[in-house]
N, C-alpha and C positions, 0 to 999 in steps of 0.2 A: 504494500500500500504506500502511495506517494504522500509525502508531507506537503501541505500547501504553504506557500510563502505567506508571511504576515503582511506583505506588501503586494497584494494582488489588485491591480487596477485594470479595469476593462478598457478596451480600445474605445468604446462608445463614450465612457466617462472622460477619457483624455480629450477626445475630439469636442465633446460638449463644453468642458472647462476651457479648452484652448479657444474655442469660438467665442465664448463669453469674454475672455480677457482681450481678444482681438477687437471685439466690438467696443469694449470700454476704452481701449487705447484710441481707436478711431474717433469715438465720440468726444473724448477729451481734447484731441488734436483739433477737431473741427470747432470746438468751442473756443479754443485759443486763437484760431485763424479767423473767426467770425468778426472780431473787432481788432483789426490790425493796428498796432501802435499804441493802443490803450494800455496794455500791460506795461509798456516801457516809457510812457509819457513822462517827461521831466517837468519840474516846476519852471515857472516863468523866470525866477531868479537864476536857476541853474543854466537856463538857456540864454541868459542875459537879454531877455525880451524887453523891448521898449515900444511905446505907442507911436513912434515916428519912424519913417522909412530911413534906410541907409542908402542915399542916392536913389537909384532906380530900383533897388531891391526893397520889396515890401511883401507882406503876407499875401496880398491879392495875386501876386504873380509867382508864388512859391508852390512847389509841387506837393507840399504837405498840408496846404490850406484847403478847407472845405467851406466855400463861400455861403452855401445855404444855411449851415448851422453855425457859421463863424467860429469853427473849431479847427484845431491843428492836430495832426496825427502824432506829432512828437512832443508838443508842449501842452500841458494840462490846462483846462479851463478855456473860456472864450477869449478870442484874440481879435484885435482890430485888423481890418483889411489893410490899413495904413501902417501897421506895426512891422517890426523886424526883430529877428533874433539870430544868434550865431549859427543856427542850423539851416539857414535859408538855402534853398536849392532851386 
């Protein structure tokens, strides 16, 4: 008579648990990507934000500025379209 191992895991159980963990990993990744930049937005002070433009550089013509909400993807809080910070691109 064969002794059964104390660690007997069925293939079905492994696939079921593996699928669960894969689904959770995908869901958490999707949640992080749903709001780009928000998790890493820095303060206005850290970005050296000011309410006036720097020559022709201003928030209105920056790639990170969202005019409809007047928000920036890299600086926290509302910003002025005429503002500027060191992260301007």
